[in-house]
Each structure stands twice: as C-alpha cells, then as structure tokens.
C-alpha positions as CSV (number, residue, x, y, z in Angstrom):
1,X,-45.8,-16.5,11.3
2,X,-46.2,-12.9,9.3
3,X,-46.2,-10.9,12.7
4,X,-43.1,-12.5,14.2
5,X,-41.2,-11.9,10.9
6,X,-42.2,-8.2,11.1
7,X,-41.3,-8.0,14.9
8,X,-37.9,-9.5,13.9
9,X,-37.1,-7.4,11.2
10,X,-38.3,-4.3,12.8
11,X,-35.9,-5.5,15.7
12,X,-32.9,-6.2,13.3
13,X,-33.7,-2.5,11.8
14,X,-33.7,-0.9,15.5
15,X,-30.2,-2.7,16.2
16,X,-28.8,-1.7,13.1
17,X,-30.0,1.9,13.6
18,X,-28.5,2.1,17.2
19,X,-25.4,1.0,15.9
20,X,-25.2,3.4,13.8
21,X,-26.3,6.1,16.0
22,X,-23.5,5.2,18.4
23,X,-21.0,5.1,16.0
24,X,-21.8,8.5,14.5
25,X,-21.9,10.1,18.3
26,X,-19.0,8.4,19.5
27,X,-16.6,10.5,21.2
28,X,-12.9,10.0,19.9
29,X,-9.5,10.9,20.8
30,X,-6.4,10.8,19.0
31,X,-3.6,8.3,19.8
32,X,-0.1,8.5,18.5
33,X,1.9,4.8,18.4
34,X,5.4,3.8,17.5
35,X,5.0,2.0,13.9
36,X,5.6,-1.4,16.0
37,X,2.5,-1.0,17.8
38,X,0.3,-0.2,15.6
39,X,-1.6,-3.7,14.7
40,X,-1.9,-4.6,18.7
41,X,-3.3,-1.4,19.1
42,X,-6.0,-1.7,16.6
43,X,-6.8,-4.9,18.2
44,X,-7.1,-3.1,21.4
45,X,-9.1,-0.5,19.8
46,X,-12.1,-3.1,18.9
47,X,-12.0,-4.3,22.4
48,X,-11.9,-1.2,24.0
49,X,-15.0,-0.1,21.8
50,X,-17.2,-3.3,22.9
51,X,-16.5,-2.5,26.8
52,X,-16.8,1.5,26.4
53,X,-19.6,2.0,24.2
54,X,-19.4,5.2,22.8
55,X,-16.0,5.7,23.2
56,X,-13.3,5.6,20.4
57,X,-9.9,6.7,19.2
58,X,-7.9,7.2,15.8
59,X,-4.8,5.7,15.2
60,X,-1.5,7.6,13.7
61,X,1.5,5.2,13.5
62,X,5.0,6.8,12.7
63,X,8.6,6.6,14.4
64,X,8.7,7.9,18.1
65,X,10.9,10.5,17.4
66,X,8.9,12.2,14.5
67,X,5.7,11.9,17.2
68,X,7.5,13.5,19.9
69,X,8.9,16.3,17.3
70,X,5.2,16.9,16.3
71,X,4.3,17.4,19.9
72,X,6.7,19.4,21.3
73,X,6.7,21.6,18.3
74,X,3.0,22.9,19.2
75,X,1.3,19.4,18.8
76,X,-0.8,20.7,15.8
77,X,-1.8,16.9,15.0
78,X,-4.0,17.2,17.9
79,X,-2.7,13.9,19.6
80,X,-4.5,13.0,23.0
81,X,-2.3,10.1,24.1
82,X,1.2,8.9,22.7
83,X,2.6,5.4,22.8
84,X,6.1,5.2,22.3
85,X,8.8,2.4,21.5
86,X,11.1,3.7,24.4
87,X,11.0,5.9,27.5
88,X,13.1,8.9,26.4
89,X,10.6,10.8,24.2
90,X,7.7,10.3,26.6
91,X,10.1,11.8,29.1
92,X,10.8,14.3,26.6
93,X,7.3,15.3,26.3
94,X,6.9,15.3,29.5
95,X,9.8,17.7,30.4
96,X,8.8,19.8,27.5
97,X,5.6,20.6,29.8
98,X,3.3,18.6,26.7
99,X,2.3,15.4,29.1
100,X,-0.8,15.8,31.2
101,X,0.8,13.1,34.1
102,X,4.1,10.9,34.2
103,X,4.6,8.6,31.5
104,X,3.6,5.0,32.5
105,X,4.8,1.6,30.9
106,X,2.6,-0.7,29.0
107,X,4.9,-2.9,27.2
108,X,8.4,-4.0,26.5
109,X,10.0,-5.5,22.9
110,X,12.7,-7.0,21.6
111,X,14.3,-7.3,18.2
112,X,14.8,-10.0,15.5
113,X,16.7,-10.4,12.3
114,X,14.2,-11.9,9.5
115,X,14.4,-12.6,5.8
116,X,12.1,-14.0,3.5
117,X,14.7,-16.7,2.6
118,X,12.6,-18.2,-0.4
119,X,12.8,-14.8,-2.4
120,X,16.2,-13.4,-0.9
121,X,18.1,-16.4,-0.7
122,X,19.6,-15.4,2.6
123,X,19.4,-17.7,5.8
124,X,19.5,-15.6,8.9
125,X,19.0,-18.6,11.3
126,X,22.3,-18.4,12.6
127,X,22.2,-14.7,12.9
128,X,25.1,-12.2,11.8
129,X,27.6,-14.2,14.0
130,X,29.3,-15.7,10.8
131,X,30.0,-12.3,9.5
132,X,33.0,-10.5,10.6
133,X,34.0,-7.2,9.9
134,X,34.2,-5.6,6.3
135,X,30.8,-4.8,5.0
136,X,27.5,-7.1,4.9
137,X,27.5,-8.8,1.3
138,X,23.8,-9.2,1.9
139,X,22.0,-5.7,2.4
140,X,20.6,-5.2,5.9
141,X,18.2,-2.5,6.9
142,X,17.2,-1.4,10.2
143,X,15.0,1.6,11.4
144,X,16.6,4.8,11.8
145,X,18.4,4.9,14.8
146,X,17.9,8.5,15.6
147,X,14.1,8.5,15.5
148,X,13.1,4.6,15.9
149,X,14.3,3.3,19.4
150,X,14.2,-0.4,17.5
151,X,16.6,1.1,15.0
152,X,18.7,2.3,18.0
153,X,18.8,-1.1,19.6
154,X,19.8,-2.9,16.2
155,X,22.5,-0.1,15.8
156,X,24.1,-0.9,19.2
157,X,24.3,-4.7,18.1
158,X,25.9,-3.7,15.2
159,X,28.5,-1.5,17.0
160,X,30.0,-4.6,19.0
161,X,32.2,-7.0,18.3
162,X,32.8,-8.4,15.4
163,X,31.2,-6.4,13.3
164,X,31.9,-2.7,15.0
165,X,29.8,-0.8,12.6
166,X,29.4,2.8,14.0
167,X,28.4,4.5,10.7
168,X,24.8,4.0,9.5
169,X,24.3,4.1,6.7
170,X,27.2,2.7,5.9
171,X,29.1,-0.9,5.5
172,X,26.2,-2.4,3.8
173,X,23.9,-1.5,6.6
174,X,21.0,0.9,5.3
175,X,18.1,2.6,7.3
176,X,14.4,3.0,6.7
177,X,11.9,5.7,8.6
178,X,10.4,3.5,11.0
179,X,10.3,-0.1,12.4
180,X,7.5,-1.2,10.3
181,X,9.0,0.3,7.0
182,X,11.9,-1.8,7.9
183,X,9.9,-4.8,7.7
184,X,8.3,-4.0,4.4
185,X,11.5,-3.1,2.7
186,X,12.8,-6.8,3.6
187,X,9.7,-8.5,2.6
188,X,9.4,-6.8,-0.8
189,X,13.0,-7.6,-1.6
190,X,14.4,-4.1,-1.5
191,X,16.8,-5.4,1.5
192,X,17.5,-9.0,1.8
193,X,17.4,-9.0,5.8
194,X,16.6,-6.6,8.5
195,X,16.7,-6.1,12.1
196,X,12.6,-5.7,12.8
197,X,10.6,-5.9,16.1
198,X,9.8,-9.3,17.0
199,X,6.1,-8.3,17.7
200,X,5.8,-8.2,13.9
201,X,6.3,-11.5,13.0
202,X,5.7,-13.7,16.3
203,X,2.9,-15.0,18.0
204,X,2.3,-16.3,21.7
205,X,-0.2,-18.9,22.3
206,X,-0.9,-19.2,26.1
207,X,-2.9,-22.3,25.9
208,X,0.1,-24.3,24.5
209,X,2.5,-21.8,26.0
210,X,4.3,-21.7,22.3
211,X,5.7,-19.0,20.0
212,X,5.3,-19.0,16.2
213,X,7.0,-16.6,14.1
214,X,4.8,-16.6,10.6
215,X,2.2,-14.1,11.7
216,X,2.8,-12.1,8.2
217,X,2.0,-15.3,6.2
218,X,5.7,-15.5,4.4
219,X,6.7,-18.9,3.9
220,X,9.9,-19.9,3.9
221,X,11.3,-17.0,6.2
222,X,14.1,-17.4,8.7
223,X,14.9,-15.3,11.9
224,X,17.2,-14.9,14.7
225,X,16.0,-13.7,18.1
226,X,18.4,-11.0,19.5
227,X,17.0,-11.1,23.1
228,X,18.0,-7.6,25.3
229,X,20.3,-9.5,27.3
230,X,22.0,-11.9,25.2
231,X,25.4,-12.4,24.2
232,X,25.3,-9.0,21.8
233,X,22.9,-6.7,24.4
234,X,21.3,-3.4,24.1
235,X,19.0,-1.7,26.4
236,X,16.0,-3.1,27.1
237,X,13.1,-1.7,24.9
238,X,10.4,-0.4,27.5
239,X,7.6,1.5,25.7
240,X,6.2,4.4,27.8
241,X,3.1,6.0,27.4
242,X,2.0,9.7,28.1
243,X,-1.3,11.9,27.7
244,X,-0.6,14.5,25.9
245,X,-1.8,18.3,26.6
246,X,-4.4,19.1,23.9
247,X,-6.2,22.4,24.2
248,X,-9.1,21.3,22.1
249,X,-10.4,18.5,24.1
250,X,-13.4,18.2,25.7
251,X,-14.4,17.1,29.1
252,X,-16.0,14.0,27.4
253,X,-12.9,13.3,25.7
254,X,-10.9,13.6,28.8
255,X,-12.9,10.9,30.1
256,X,-12.3,8.7,26.9
257,X,-8.4,9.4,27.7
258,X,-8.8,8.4,31.2
259,X,-10.5,5.1,30.3
260,X,-8.1,4.5,27.6
261,X,-5.1,5.0,29.9
262,X,-6.8,2.5,32.5
263,X,-7.7,0.0,29.9
264,X,-4.4,0.0,28.8
265,X,-2.8,-1.6,31.6
266,X,-6.0,-4.0,32.3
267,X,-6.4,-7.7,31.5
268,X,-7.9,-7.4,28.0
269,X,-5.3,-5.1,26.4
270,X,-2.7,-7.3,28.2
271,X,-3.9,-10.4,26.7
272,X,-3.4,-8.9,23.4
273,X,-0.2,-7.3,24.0
274,X,1.4,-10.7,25.1
275,X,0.0,-12.2,22.3
276,X,2.0,-10.2,20.0
277,X,4.9,-11.6,22.1
278,X,5.9,-8.1,24.2
279,X,6.5,-8.5,27.9
280,X,4.5,-6.9,29.9
281,X,5.4,-4.3,32.6
C-alpha cells in the first residue's frame, strides 16, 4: 500500500513538473484581434494548446483600425497574426507590405441593438423603428465607426430613413473606442442602449439548433437583431485575418503561426466560432 502511494505521488509530481516545463518552454507568438472576437479566441487558444503542446500565443484586443495603424507604422508591438473585424484593414496591411500572405476569412458577424432593460428602463425589443427623426431621447452608443467595423455597420443603419443621422457623435448617438467597450458602456449604465456585436450576448446550441441571448448573465435585457441583409441593411461583416511581417520571429514561431492559421479554419475552432453565433466563411 505504501509503495503504491509513493509511486502514485511520484507520478503526480512528474506530471506537474512536465506540465510546468512545457508551459515554461512553450513557443509563443503575438496575436492582435478585433475586440469582438477576443472571447472566442481565448477559447480557441485553450483548445489549440491541447492539440499543439508547446505552442501558444498571447492575445491583444483593440479596434481593427488601431491595430492596423500599429502594424503599418512599423509593427512595434511585434504582432505575428491579425484577426480583423472586416476585410479592408487586412487588405491595408497586405497592400502596405506587412503581410506574410494574402488575407483569409475566418468568421462573419452581425450587429444587435441591446439594453439592460431592468436598470435602463428602455425596452429595445421593437428596435429603433419607432423613433423617427430628431434625436434619440434615450442615449445610444456605437463603436467608433472610423476604426471599428461593427461601429461602421451601426452608422450605416442610422444613416438610413427614418433616422438619417450622418453626424456621429450627434443627435443622441455617442461612440466608444471599440465594440467591447461599447457593450460595457451600456451594461454599466453610461448609455441606455447600444449597437453591439451579436456574438457578445448570443450563444448557439448545435444540439438543439437554438440561440440564446443571455451569455453575459444580465437578467431582463432586451435586444433586437439587425441582420446585414434585413430591412436596414449594411455590408456583411466579413472578418479576415492576415499573417504579419515580424522581423524578430524565429523559425519555431513561424511553425506556431502556420499551425494557428490552419487551426482557425479547422473543425475545432469553427465549433467555437459558431457557438458564439458567428457565421462561418
């Protein structure tokens, strides 16, 4: 009995030591991601590390425009891969000579009007359709349309009849720096409603083929879906990724980058992507 205990303890210690060694000696790359996709990418990283022991990556999230500016200005953060919220920013990286290869599509997203109704007193389930012209009596926030593709989509909706709002900020419409900060600004009560990424609150259950919209746990929230091809259309939010030129990258890191790019379009990552209510390429 004593010997079995000693052997079991030794095996446990060896396993822990091996795990610590693998973590300490992992080959890591830097991934910059649009704020809307930061949570799914965190889940993908966990799965990736299991499937590729010794490979890992750090995650930096921001608006796609800010990330693009950092890359094309010299890539001082040392990004190896950029997952954008649109196609135009990776195209800019590519045309500026900072891409390792042509961009590729990894997901497609949509916007959602959302409010924590219990605290805001605003029920948005009927959408903005009941508000015509003038300014919004209940403050509305969107992501900065000049740097955040989800904000640009929201601005396109607001520019249409019956609102015809073309100056933002203005007319009761405000902006946040990226799409995650847009959600936070509504959730914490700074603004009563906002256009957020559908993926922030939506989860898809493949087993029951159903969607739920309470992923962030806010009870009493209301929402209105705005599909890209709906009554108030906008350009489909096709999200592209691109490998980034990084002079300090080692051959081992090149391998991690290649593995991760392949992984993003394979079944495990696609399962995570659809779980967050994105459409696949």
